[in-house]
Steps between C-alpha positions, in 0.01 A plus 500: 500500500443557877170648612464660835221681688687836548255718319223697658448630848686336787302390804616644832606242762234436761574600856452256781179583696583679830382324809275691724667574830324388805324791658484540872200613693617865509516527120156336458345733755666804330361398167152449638517841672610663173211349300247621762659843497463519121149381513411771762683771275292388204178509698588849640587629153170372365313671774678831430410484129125471595497830693 
């Protein structure tokens, strides 16, 4: 009698981890600007709620 491990749930194959692309200075500056804009919007929204 041959036993195998076919029963139960099959595990999905693991994907290879994607390498982060090297970002140039323009992309880094854009991300920092977007974070600053979001922080300013949150602060303004909080100020509007107080009134």
